[in-house]
mmCIF file of the C-alpha atoms, coordinates in Angstrom:
data_MODEL
# 
_entry.id   MODEL 
# 
loop_
_atom_site.group_PDB 
_atom_site.id 
_atom_site.type_symbol 
_atom_site.label_atom_id 
_atom_site.label_alt_id 
_atom_site.label_comp_id 
_atom_site.label_asym_id 
_atom_site.label_entity_id 
_atom_site.label_seq_id 
_atom_site.pdbx_PDB_ins_code 
_atom_site.Cartn_x 
_atom_site.Cartn_y 
_atom_site.Cartn_z 
_atom_site.occupancy 
_atom_site.B_iso_or_equiv 
_atom_site.pdbx_formal_charge 
_atom_site.auth_seq_id 
_atom_site.auth_comp_id 
_atom_site.auth_asym_id 
_atom_site.auth_atom_id 
_atom_site.pdbx_PDB_model_num 
ATOM 1   C CA . MET A 1 1   ? 0.045   0.080   -0.005  1.00 0.00 ? 1   MET A CA 1 
ATOM 2   C CA . SER A 1 2   ? 1.219   3.413   -0.888  1.00 0.00 ? 2   SER A CA 1 
ATOM 3   C CA . LYS A 1 3   ? 1.970   5.133   2.309   1.00 0.00 ? 3   LYS A CA 1 
ATOM 4   C CA . ASN A 1 4   ? 1.441   8.563   0.549   1.00 0.00 ? 4   ASN A CA 1 
ATOM 5   C CA . LEU A 1 5   ? -1.824  7.420   -0.802  1.00 0.00 ? 5   LEU A CA 1 
ATOM 6   C CA . LYS A 1 6   ? -3.103  6.092   2.563   1.00 0.00 ? 6   LYS A CA 1 
ATOM 7   C CA . SER A 1 7   ? -1.881  9.241   4.327   1.00 0.00 ? 7   SER A CA 1 
ATOM 8   C CA . HIS A 1 8   ? -3.810  11.275  1.752   1.00 0.00 ? 8   HIS A CA 1 
ATOM 9   C CA . TRP A 1 9   ? -7.090  9.552   2.450   1.00 0.00 ? 9   TRP A CA 1 
ATOM 10  C CA . ASP A 1 10  ? -6.567  9.429   6.224   1.00 0.00 ? 10  ASP A CA 1 
ATOM 11  C CA . GLU A 1 11  ? -6.081  13.135  6.225   1.00 0.00 ? 11  GLU A CA 1 
ATOM 12  C CA . VAL A 1 12  ? -9.194  13.728  3.983   1.00 0.00 ? 12  VAL A CA 1 
ATOM 13  C CA . TYR A 1 13  ? -11.286 11.702  6.593   1.00 0.00 ? 13  TYR A CA 1 
ATOM 14  C CA . LYS A 1 14  ? -9.502  13.227  9.654   1.00 0.00 ? 14  LYS A CA 1 
ATOM 15  C CA . THR A 1 15  ? -10.087 16.833  8.494   1.00 0.00 ? 15  THR A CA 1 
ATOM 16  C CA . LYS A 1 16  ? -13.584 16.643  6.965   1.00 0.00 ? 16  LYS A CA 1 
ATOM 17  C CA . ASN A 1 17  ? -16.914 15.537  8.212   1.00 0.00 ? 17  ASN A CA 1 
ATOM 18  C CA . PHE A 1 18  ? -18.541 13.010  5.882   1.00 0.00 ? 18  PHE A CA 1 
ATOM 19  C CA . GLU A 1 19  ? -21.405 15.464  5.049   1.00 0.00 ? 19  GLU A CA 1 
ATOM 20  C CA . GLU A 1 20  ? -18.652 17.796  3.658   1.00 0.00 ? 20  GLU A CA 1 
ATOM 21  C CA . VAL A 1 21  ? -17.023 15.461  1.068   1.00 0.00 ? 21  VAL A CA 1 
ATOM 22  C CA . SER A 1 22  ? -18.012 15.559  -2.543  1.00 0.00 ? 22  SER A CA 1 
ATOM 23  C CA . TRP A 1 23  ? -19.128 11.806  -2.635  1.00 0.00 ? 23  TRP A CA 1 
ATOM 24  C CA . PHE A 1 24  ? -21.469 12.155  0.407   1.00 0.00 ? 24  PHE A CA 1 
ATOM 25  C CA . GLN A 1 25  ? -24.860 10.526  0.148   1.00 0.00 ? 25  GLN A CA 1 
ATOM 26  C CA . ALA A 1 26  ? -27.359 10.517  2.932   1.00 0.00 ? 26  ALA A CA 1 
ATOM 27  C CA . GLU A 1 27  ? -28.668 7.463   1.278   1.00 0.00 ? 27  GLU A CA 1 
ATOM 28  C CA . PRO A 1 28  ? -27.002 5.597   -1.674  1.00 0.00 ? 28  PRO A CA 1 
ATOM 29  C CA . GLU A 1 29  ? -30.137 5.393   -3.585  1.00 0.00 ? 29  GLU A CA 1 
ATOM 30  C CA . THR A 1 30  ? -28.854 4.045   -6.953  1.00 0.00 ? 30  THR A CA 1 
ATOM 31  C CA . SER A 1 31  ? -26.828 1.252   -5.217  1.00 0.00 ? 31  SER A CA 1 
ATOM 32  C CA . ILE A 1 32  ? -29.883 0.280   -3.224  1.00 0.00 ? 32  ILE A CA 1 
ATOM 33  C CA . GLN A 1 33  ? -32.157 0.046   -6.288  1.00 0.00 ? 33  GLN A CA 1 
ATOM 34  C CA . PHE A 1 34  ? -29.724 -2.247  -8.011  1.00 0.00 ? 34  PHE A CA 1 
ATOM 35  C CA . PHE A 1 35  ? -29.221 -4.441  -4.936  1.00 0.00 ? 35  PHE A CA 1 
ATOM 36  C CA . GLU A 1 36  ? -33.027 -4.832  -4.059  1.00 0.00 ? 36  GLU A CA 1 
ATOM 37  C CA . LYS A 1 37  ? -33.787 -6.266  -7.394  1.00 0.00 ? 37  LYS A CA 1 
ATOM 38  C CA . LEU A 1 38  ? -31.323 -9.017  -6.886  1.00 0.00 ? 38  LEU A CA 1 
ATOM 39  C CA . LYS A 1 39  ? -33.189 -10.479 -3.873  1.00 0.00 ? 39  LYS A CA 1 
ATOM 40  C CA . LEU A 1 40  ? -30.105 -12.087 -2.491  1.00 0.00 ? 40  LEU A CA 1 
ATOM 41  C CA . PRO A 1 41  ? -30.364 -14.336 0.655   1.00 0.00 ? 41  PRO A CA 1 
ATOM 42  C CA . LYS A 1 42  ? -29.546 -12.726 4.091   1.00 0.00 ? 42  LYS A CA 1 
ATOM 43  C CA . THR A 1 43  ? -26.602 -15.124 4.302   1.00 0.00 ? 43  THR A CA 1 
ATOM 44  C CA . ALA A 1 44  ? -24.918 -13.549 1.233   1.00 0.00 ? 44  ALA A CA 1 
ATOM 45  C CA . SER A 1 45  ? -21.437 -12.705 1.501   1.00 0.00 ? 45  SER A CA 1 
ATOM 46  C CA . ILE A 1 46  ? -21.008 -8.987  0.650   1.00 0.00 ? 46  ILE A CA 1 
ATOM 47  C CA . ILE A 1 47  ? -18.038 -6.755  0.270   1.00 0.00 ? 47  ILE A CA 1 
ATOM 48  C CA . ASP A 1 48  ? -17.940 -3.007  -0.142  1.00 0.00 ? 48  ASP A CA 1 
ATOM 49  C CA . MET A 1 49  ? -14.670 -1.889  -1.778  1.00 0.00 ? 49  MET A CA 1 
ATOM 50  C CA . GLY A 1 50  ? -13.768 1.626   -0.741  1.00 0.00 ? 50  GLY A CA 1 
ATOM 51  C CA . ALA A 1 51  ? -16.534 1.679   1.743   1.00 0.00 ? 51  ALA A CA 1 
ATOM 52  C CA . GLY A 1 52  ? -15.288 4.739   3.608   1.00 0.00 ? 52  GLY A CA 1 
ATOM 53  C CA . GLU A 1 53  ? -18.050 6.155   5.555   1.00 0.00 ? 53  GLU A CA 1 
ATOM 54  C CA . SER A 1 54  ? -20.680 5.107   3.009   1.00 0.00 ? 54  SER A CA 1 
ATOM 55  C CA . ARG A 1 55  ? -24.263 4.548   4.490   1.00 0.00 ? 55  ARG A CA 1 
ATOM 56  C CA . PHE A 1 56  ? -24.677 1.453   2.115   1.00 0.00 ? 56  PHE A CA 1 
ATOM 57  C CA . VAL A 1 57  ? -23.654 -0.730  5.083   1.00 0.00 ? 57  VAL A CA 1 
ATOM 58  C CA . ASP A 1 58  ? -26.409 0.912   7.266   1.00 0.00 ? 58  ASP A CA 1 
ATOM 59  C CA . TYR A 1 59  ? -28.982 -0.196  4.707   1.00 0.00 ? 59  TYR A CA 1 
ATOM 60  C CA . LEU A 1 60  ? -27.661 -3.760  4.418   1.00 0.00 ? 60  LEU A CA 1 
ATOM 61  C CA . LEU A 1 61  ? -27.715 -4.088  8.272   1.00 0.00 ? 61  LEU A CA 1 
ATOM 62  C CA . ASP A 1 62  ? -31.231 -2.725  8.324   1.00 0.00 ? 62  ASP A CA 1 
ATOM 63  C CA . LYS A 1 63  ? -32.214 -5.425  5.901   1.00 0.00 ? 63  LYS A CA 1 
ATOM 64  C CA . GLY A 1 64  ? -30.721 -8.243  7.866   1.00 0.00 ? 64  GLY A CA 1 
ATOM 65  C CA . TYR A 1 65  ? -27.477 -8.764  6.060   1.00 0.00 ? 65  TYR A CA 1 
ATOM 66  C CA . SER A 1 66  ? -24.644 -9.422  8.345   1.00 0.00 ? 66  SER A CA 1 
ATOM 67  C CA . ASN A 1 67  ? -21.965 -11.331 6.449   1.00 0.00 ? 67  ASN A CA 1 
ATOM 68  C CA . ILE A 1 68  ? -20.346 -7.962  5.193   1.00 0.00 ? 68  ILE A CA 1 
ATOM 69  C CA . THR A 1 69  ? -16.691 -6.959  4.638   1.00 0.00 ? 69  THR A CA 1 
ATOM 70  C CA . LEU A 1 70  ? -15.855 -3.227  4.407   1.00 0.00 ? 70  LEU A CA 1 
ATOM 71  C CA . VAL A 1 71  ? -12.584 -2.375  2.655   1.00 0.00 ? 71  VAL A CA 1 
ATOM 72  C CA . ASP A 1 72  ? -10.928 0.948   2.601   1.00 0.00 ? 72  ASP A CA 1 
ATOM 73  C CA . ILE A 1 73  ? -7.456  2.415   2.193   1.00 0.00 ? 73  ILE A CA 1 
ATOM 74  C CA . SER A 1 74  ? -8.192  4.814   5.079   1.00 0.00 ? 74  SER A CA 1 
ATOM 75  C CA . GLU A 1 75  ? -8.184  3.282   8.513   1.00 0.00 ? 75  GLU A CA 1 
ATOM 76  C CA . GLU A 1 76  ? -9.517  6.756   9.755   1.00 0.00 ? 76  GLU A CA 1 
ATOM 77  C CA . ALA A 1 77  ? -12.649 6.237   7.604   1.00 0.00 ? 77  ALA A CA 1 
ATOM 78  C CA . LEU A 1 78  ? -13.307 2.670   8.776   1.00 0.00 ? 78  LEU A CA 1 
ATOM 79  C CA . ASN A 1 79  ? -12.767 3.824   12.398  1.00 0.00 ? 79  ASN A CA 1 
ATOM 80  C CA . LYS A 1 80  ? -15.363 6.348   11.903  1.00 0.00 ? 80  LYS A CA 1 
ATOM 81  C CA . THR A 1 81  ? -17.758 3.785   10.421  1.00 0.00 ? 81  THR A CA 1 
ATOM 82  C CA . LYS A 1 82  ? -17.115 1.422   13.160  1.00 0.00 ? 82  LYS A CA 1 
ATOM 83  C CA . ALA A 1 83  ? -17.768 4.053   15.854  1.00 0.00 ? 83  ALA A CA 1 
ATOM 84  C CA . ARG A 1 84  ? -21.024 5.117   14.041  1.00 0.00 ? 84  ARG A CA 1 
ATOM 85  C CA . LEU A 1 85  ? -22.343 1.699   13.669  1.00 0.00 ? 85  LEU A CA 1 
ATOM 86  C CA . GLY A 1 86  ? -21.575 0.676   17.393  1.00 0.00 ? 86  GLY A CA 1 
ATOM 87  C CA . THR A 1 87  ? -22.801 -2.678  18.338  1.00 0.00 ? 87  THR A CA 1 
ATOM 88  C CA . LYS A 1 88  ? -24.779 -3.127  15.105  1.00 0.00 ? 88  LYS A CA 1 
ATOM 89  C CA . GLY A 1 89  ? -21.419 -3.428  13.271  1.00 0.00 ? 89  GLY A CA 1 
ATOM 90  C CA . GLU A 1 90  ? -19.560 -5.720  15.729  1.00 0.00 ? 90  GLU A CA 1 
ATOM 91  C CA . ALA A 1 91  ? -19.925 -8.815  13.481  1.00 0.00 ? 91  ALA A CA 1 
ATOM 92  C CA . LEU A 1 92  ? -18.529 -6.939  10.331  1.00 0.00 ? 92  LEU A CA 1 
ATOM 93  C CA . LYS A 1 93  ? -15.159 -7.401  8.895   1.00 0.00 ? 93  LYS A CA 1 
ATOM 94  C CA . TYR A 1 94  ? -13.135 -4.060  8.558   1.00 0.00 ? 94  TYR A CA 1 
ATOM 95  C CA . ILE A 1 95  ? -9.971  -4.246  6.260   1.00 0.00 ? 95  ILE A CA 1 
ATOM 96  C CA . VAL A 1 96  ? -7.498  -1.472  5.632   1.00 0.00 ? 96  VAL A CA 1 
ATOM 97  C CA . ALA A 1 97  ? -6.235  -2.126  2.112   1.00 0.00 ? 97  ALA A CA 1 
ATOM 98  C CA . ASP A 1 98  ? -5.555  -0.472  -1.192  1.00 0.00 ? 98  ASP A CA 1 
ATOM 99  C CA . ALA A 1 99  ? -8.057  -1.522  -3.920  1.00 0.00 ? 99  ALA A CA 1 
ATOM 100 C CA . ALA A 1 100 ? -5.150  -2.130  -6.105  1.00 0.00 ? 100 ALA A CA 1 
ATOM 101 C CA . LYS A 1 101 ? -3.536  -4.599  -3.745  1.00 0.00 ? 101 LYS A CA 1 
ATOM 102 C CA . PHE A 1 102 ? -6.239  -6.141  -1.802  1.00 0.00 ? 102 PHE A CA 1 
ATOM 103 C CA . LYS A 1 103 ? -5.920  -9.887  -1.092  1.00 0.00 ? 103 LYS A CA 1 
ATOM 104 C CA . THR A 1 104 ? -8.466  -12.254 0.266   1.00 0.00 ? 104 THR A CA 1 
ATOM 105 C CA . THR A 1 105 ? -9.081  -15.868 0.602   1.00 0.00 ? 105 THR A CA 1 
ATOM 106 C CA . GLU A 1 106 ? -12.819 -15.442 0.865   1.00 0.00 ? 106 GLU A CA 1 
ATOM 107 C CA . LYS A 1 107 ? -15.525 -15.573 -1.866  1.00 0.00 ? 107 LYS A CA 1 
ATOM 108 C CA . TYR A 1 108 ? -18.191 -13.032 -2.181  1.00 0.00 ? 108 TYR A CA 1 
ATOM 109 C CA . ASP A 1 109 ? -21.831 -13.153 -3.657  1.00 0.00 ? 109 ASP A CA 1 
ATOM 110 C CA . PHE A 1 110 ? -21.868 -9.432  -4.064  1.00 0.00 ? 110 PHE A CA 1 
ATOM 111 C CA . TRP A 1 111 ? -19.092 -6.979  -4.643  1.00 0.00 ? 111 TRP A CA 1 
ATOM 112 C CA . HIS A 1 112 ? -20.014 -3.213  -4.521  1.00 0.00 ? 112 HIS A CA 1 
ATOM 113 C CA . ASP A 1 113 ? -17.791 -0.406  -5.640  1.00 0.00 ? 113 ASP A CA 1 
ATOM 114 C CA . ARG A 1 114 ? -19.017 3.137   -5.742  1.00 0.00 ? 114 ARG A CA 1 
ATOM 115 C CA . ALA A 1 115 ? -16.363 5.655   -6.798  1.00 0.00 ? 115 ALA A CA 1 
ATOM 116 C CA . THR A 1 116 ? -13.338 3.479   -6.029  1.00 0.00 ? 116 THR A CA 1 
ATOM 117 C CA . PHE A 1 117 ? -12.215 1.942   -9.192  1.00 0.00 ? 117 PHE A CA 1 
ATOM 118 C CA . HIS A 1 118 ? -12.022 5.135   -11.130 1.00 0.00 ? 118 HIS A CA 1 
ATOM 119 C CA . PHE A 1 119 ? -9.125  6.218   -9.008  1.00 0.00 ? 119 PHE A CA 1 
ATOM 120 C CA . LEU A 1 120 ? -7.057  3.178   -10.368 1.00 0.00 ? 120 LEU A CA 1 
ATOM 121 C CA . THR A 1 121 ? -5.269  5.076   -13.394 1.00 0.00 ? 121 THR A CA 1 
ATOM 122 C CA . GLU A 1 122 ? -2.267  2.600   -13.732 1.00 0.00 ? 122 GLU A CA 1 
ATOM 123 C CA . ILE A 1 123 ? -2.641  -0.310  -16.145 1.00 0.00 ? 123 ILE A CA 1 
ATOM 124 C CA . GLU A 1 124 ? -1.075  -2.757  -13.751 1.00 0.00 ? 124 GLU A CA 1 
ATOM 125 C CA . ASP A 1 125 ? -3.640  -1.570  -11.011 1.00 0.00 ? 125 ASP A CA 1 
ATOM 126 C CA . ILE A 1 126 ? -6.566  -2.053  -13.218 1.00 0.00 ? 126 ILE A CA 1 
ATOM 127 C CA . GLU A 1 127 ? -5.334  -5.406  -14.365 1.00 0.00 ? 127 GLU A CA 1 
ATOM 128 C CA . TYR A 1 128 ? -4.916  -6.513  -10.789 1.00 0.00 ? 128 TYR A CA 1 
ATOM 129 C CA . TYR A 1 129 ? -8.290  -5.309  -9.740  1.00 0.00 ? 129 TYR A CA 1 
ATOM 130 C CA . THR A 1 130 ? -10.127 -7.091  -12.622 1.00 0.00 ? 130 THR A CA 1 
ATOM 131 C CA . GLN A 1 131 ? -8.213  -10.405 -11.846 1.00 0.00 ? 131 GLN A CA 1 
ATOM 132 C CA . ASN A 1 132 ? -8.951  -10.023 -8.211  1.00 0.00 ? 132 ASN A CA 1 
ATOM 133 C CA . ILE A 1 133 ? -12.728 -9.858  -9.056  1.00 0.00 ? 133 ILE A CA 1 
ATOM 134 C CA . CYS A 1 134 ? -12.500 -12.969 -11.008 1.00 0.00 ? 134 CYS A CA 1 
ATOM 135 C CA . ARG A 1 135 ? -10.949 -14.974 -8.269  1.00 0.00 ? 135 ARG A CA 1 
ATOM 136 C CA . SER A 1 136 ? -12.935 -13.511 -5.428  1.00 0.00 ? 136 SER A CA 1 
ATOM 137 C CA . LEU A 1 137 ? -16.521 -14.155 -6.610  1.00 0.00 ? 137 LEU A CA 1 
ATOM 138 C CA . ASN A 1 138 ? -18.829 -17.177 -5.875  1.00 0.00 ? 138 ASN A CA 1 
ATOM 139 C CA . SER A 1 139 ? -20.513 -18.761 -8.918  1.00 0.00 ? 139 SER A CA 1 
ATOM 140 C CA . LYS A 1 140 ? -23.297 -16.522 -10.236 1.00 0.00 ? 140 LYS A CA 1 
ATOM 141 C CA . ALA A 1 141 ? -22.237 -13.736 -7.964  1.00 0.00 ? 141 ALA A CA 1 
ATOM 142 C CA . TYR A 1 142 ? -22.823 -9.900  -8.800  1.00 0.00 ? 142 TYR A CA 1 
ATOM 143 C CA . PHE A 1 143 ? -20.535 -6.961  -9.178  1.00 0.00 ? 143 PHE A CA 1 
ATOM 144 C CA . LEU A 1 144 ? -22.029 -3.484  -8.968  1.00 0.00 ? 144 LEU A CA 1 
ATOM 145 C CA . ILE A 1 145 ? -19.782 -0.769  -10.048 1.00 0.00 ? 145 ILE A CA 1 
ATOM 146 C CA . GLY A 1 146 ? -20.257 3.176   -10.176 1.00 0.00 ? 146 GLY A CA 1 
ATOM 147 C CA . THR A 1 147 ? -17.618 5.363   -11.849 1.00 0.00 ? 147 THR A CA 1 
ATOM 148 C CA . PHE A 1 148 ? -17.304 8.885   -13.079 1.00 0.00 ? 148 PHE A CA 1 
ATOM 149 C CA . ALA A 1 149 ? -18.770 8.934   -16.477 1.00 0.00 ? 149 ALA A CA 1 
ATOM 150 C CA . GLU A 1 150 ? -17.694 10.791  -19.680 1.00 0.00 ? 150 GLU A CA 1 
ATOM 151 C CA . GLY A 1 151 ? -18.420 14.484  -18.979 1.00 0.00 ? 151 GLY A CA 1 
ATOM 152 C CA . GLY A 1 152 ? -17.997 14.031  -15.458 1.00 0.00 ? 152 GLY A CA 1 
ATOM 153 C CA . PRO A 1 153 ? -15.184 15.176  -13.104 1.00 0.00 ? 153 PRO A CA 1 
ATOM 154 C CA . LYS A 1 154 ? -11.599 14.675  -14.240 1.00 0.00 ? 154 LYS A CA 1 
ATOM 155 C CA . SER A 1 155 ? -10.134 14.577  -10.780 1.00 0.00 ? 155 SER A CA 1 
ATOM 156 C CA . CYS A 1 156 ? -11.474 14.160  -7.004  1.00 0.00 ? 156 CYS A CA 1 
ATOM 157 C CA . SER A 1 157 ? -9.963  14.997  -3.778  1.00 0.00 ? 157 SER A CA 1 
ATOM 158 C CA . GLY A 1 158 ? -6.906  16.105  -5.607  1.00 0.00 ? 158 GLY A CA 1 
ATOM 159 C CA . LEU A 1 159 ? -6.273  12.956  -7.476  1.00 0.00 ? 159 LEU A CA 1 
ATOM 160 C CA . GLU A 1 160 ? -6.728  12.031  -11.145 1.00 0.00 ? 160 GLU A CA 1 
ATOM 161 C CA . ILE A 1 161 ? -9.396  9.576   -12.098 1.00 0.00 ? 161 ILE A CA 1 
ATOM 162 C CA . SER A 1 162 ? -10.560 7.673   -15.201 1.00 0.00 ? 162 SER A CA 1 
ATOM 163 C CA . GLN A 1 163 ? -14.032 8.138   -16.850 1.00 0.00 ? 163 GLN A CA 1 
ATOM 164 C CA . TYR A 1 164 ? -15.971 5.267   -18.010 1.00 0.00 ? 164 TYR A CA 1 
ATOM 165 C CA . SER A 1 165 ? -18.989 4.489   -20.154 1.00 0.00 ? 165 SER A CA 1 
ATOM 166 C CA . ALA A 1 166 ? -20.933 1.342   -19.791 1.00 0.00 ? 166 ALA A CA 1 
ATOM 167 C CA . ASP A 1 167 ? -19.078 -0.079  -22.894 1.00 0.00 ? 167 ASP A CA 1 
ATOM 168 C CA . ASP A 1 168 ? -15.846 0.800   -21.495 1.00 0.00 ? 168 ASP A CA 1 
ATOM 169 C CA . LEU A 1 169 ? -16.627 -1.043  -18.209 1.00 0.00 ? 169 LEU A CA 1 
ATOM 170 C CA . SER A 1 170 ? -17.784 -4.187  -20.118 1.00 0.00 ? 170 SER A CA 1 
ATOM 171 C CA . GLU A 1 171 ? -14.631 -4.270  -21.953 1.00 0.00 ? 171 GLU A CA 1 
ATOM 172 C CA . VAL A 1 172 ? -12.459 -3.824  -18.893 1.00 0.00 ? 172 VAL A CA 1 
ATOM 173 C CA . PHE A 1 173 ? -14.185 -6.617  -16.974 1.00 0.00 ? 173 PHE A CA 1 
ATOM 174 C CA . ALA A 1 174 ? -14.953 -8.905  -19.985 1.00 0.00 ? 174 ALA A CA 1 
ATOM 175 C CA . ARG A 1 175 ? -12.522 -11.655 -18.803 1.00 0.00 ? 175 ARG A CA 1 
ATOM 176 C CA . CYS A 1 176 ? -15.282 -13.134 -16.341 1.00 0.00 ? 176 CYS A CA 1 
ATOM 177 C CA . LEU A 1 177 ? -18.130 -10.714 -16.014 1.00 0.00 ? 177 LEU A CA 1 
ATOM 178 C CA . THR A 1 178 ? -21.288 -10.086 -18.216 1.00 0.00 ? 178 THR A CA 1 
ATOM 179 C CA . GLN A 1 179 ? -23.143 -6.807  -18.051 1.00 0.00 ? 179 GLN A CA 1 
ATOM 180 C CA . GLU A 1 180 ? -26.701 -7.258  -16.852 1.00 0.00 ? 180 GLU A CA 1 
ATOM 181 C CA . LYS A 1 181 ? -27.721 -3.659  -16.656 1.00 0.00 ? 181 LYS A CA 1 
ATOM 182 C CA . SER A 1 182 ? -26.235 0.023   -16.850 1.00 0.00 ? 182 SER A CA 1 
ATOM 183 C CA . LEU A 1 183 ? -27.558 3.372   -15.862 1.00 0.00 ? 183 LEU A CA 1 
ATOM 184 C CA . LYS A 1 184 ? -26.318 6.820   -16.258 1.00 0.00 ? 184 LYS A CA 1 
ATOM 185 C CA . ALA A 1 185 ? -26.958 8.756   -12.923 1.00 0.00 ? 185 ALA A CA 1 
ATOM 186 C CA . THR A 1 186 ? -26.079 12.107  -11.571 1.00 0.00 ? 186 THR A CA 1 
ATOM 187 C CA . HIS A 1 187 ? -24.806 12.979  -8.069  1.00 0.00 ? 187 HIS A CA 1 
ATOM 188 C CA . LYS A 1 188 ? -25.332 16.439  -6.479  1.00 0.00 ? 188 LYS A CA 1 
ATOM 189 C CA . THR A 1 189 ? -22.408 17.235  -4.092  1.00 0.00 ? 189 THR A CA 1 
ATOM 190 C CA . PRO A 1 190 ? -22.874 19.191  -0.901  1.00 0.00 ? 190 PRO A CA 1 
ATOM 191 C CA . ASN A 1 191 ? -21.625 22.236  -2.654  1.00 0.00 ? 191 ASN A CA 1 
ATOM 192 C CA . GLY A 1 192 ? -24.215 21.865  -5.311  1.00 0.00 ? 192 GLY A CA 1 
ATOM 193 C CA . THR A 1 193 ? -21.984 20.545  -8.170  1.00 0.00 ? 193 THR A CA 1 
ATOM 194 C CA . VAL A 1 194 ? -23.640 17.900  -10.266 1.00 0.00 ? 194 VAL A CA 1 
ATOM 195 C CA . GLN A 1 195 ? -21.409 14.916  -11.286 1.00 0.00 ? 195 GLN A CA 1 
ATOM 196 C CA . LYS A 1 196 ? -22.130 12.425  -14.136 1.00 0.00 ? 196 LYS A CA 1 
ATOM 197 C CA . PHE A 1 197 ? -21.748 8.724   -13.054 1.00 0.00 ? 197 PHE A CA 1 
ATOM 198 C CA . THR A 1 198 ? -21.951 5.312   -14.940 1.00 0.00 ? 198 THR A CA 1 
ATOM 199 C CA . PHE A 1 199 ? -23.384 2.387   -12.910 1.00 0.00 ? 199 PHE A CA 1 
ATOM 200 C CA . CYS A 1 200 ? -23.156 -1.067  -14.166 1.00 0.00 ? 200 CYS A CA 1 
ATOM 201 C CA . LEU A 1 201 ? -24.392 -4.391  -12.736 1.00 0.00 ? 201 LEU A CA 1 
ATOM 202 C CA . PHE A 1 202 ? -22.246 -7.486  -13.915 1.00 0.00 ? 202 PHE A CA 1 
ATOM 203 C CA . LYS A 1 203 ? -22.889 -11.160 -13.284 1.00 0.00 ? 203 LYS A CA 1 
ATOM 204 C CA . TYR A 1 204 ? -19.910 -13.512 -12.819 1.00 0.00 ? 204 TYR A CA 1 
ATOM 205 C CA . ASP A 1 205 ? -19.650 -16.181 -15.433 1.00 0.00 ? 205 ASP A CA 1 
ATOM 206 C CA . GLY A 1 206 ? -17.996 -18.732 -13.318 1.00 0.00 ? 206 GLY A CA 1 
# 
C-alpha cells in the first residue's frame, strides 16, 4: 500500500466531516435500487470496496444482512464507520487495504464499488483489480460498480481519475463478467455541483 496514498485519504477523513466530502450521500439510492432487485439471501457474503463512511452498510444491516466486509485504504474512515455503527457493526469485517493490492481468501456473492475503481489509473492496478474480481466471486455472484462518466469530473480529492462509459466497463471486465444492466446517474455534491456517473451491474460467469 502506498503510504502517501493512505496518508492522503486518512487526512481527508480526519479533517472533513462525511457530510462535507463531494461523494457524500445521505442514502445511496442508486446502489440500493440495483441491490434490491437481486433479492439475495440474508446469508449472502457482501464486500464493499472503498467503503469509507458510506451509508450502504447501514442499509444492508437494516435489511438483515450481516456477512459484510468493508474495505478502505483509510483506517480513519473505517474507524469512523465502526464508531457510528456501534454494536450493530460488531460482526462486520473491517479491512484496511488499497483496492489495487487487496488480497483475500474469501469468496463473495456481491461486490460493491461506488467511486473507487475510477481512482485506479495505472494499467497494472486496473489489471490486478479485474483479476481479483474474477478470483474472489462465488458462482453466479454480482458486481455493482459506479464510476465517473464521460463528461464527469476529471479529478477528485486532488487525485486524477478515469472516466468510463458502460461499454468501457464491459470491456475492462470482459474476462469473467457479463453486464446485466447499466444506468447513467447524476450525483449532487454538498456544494451543489452535479457529477455524471456510470453504474453497471455485472454477473460472474464462473
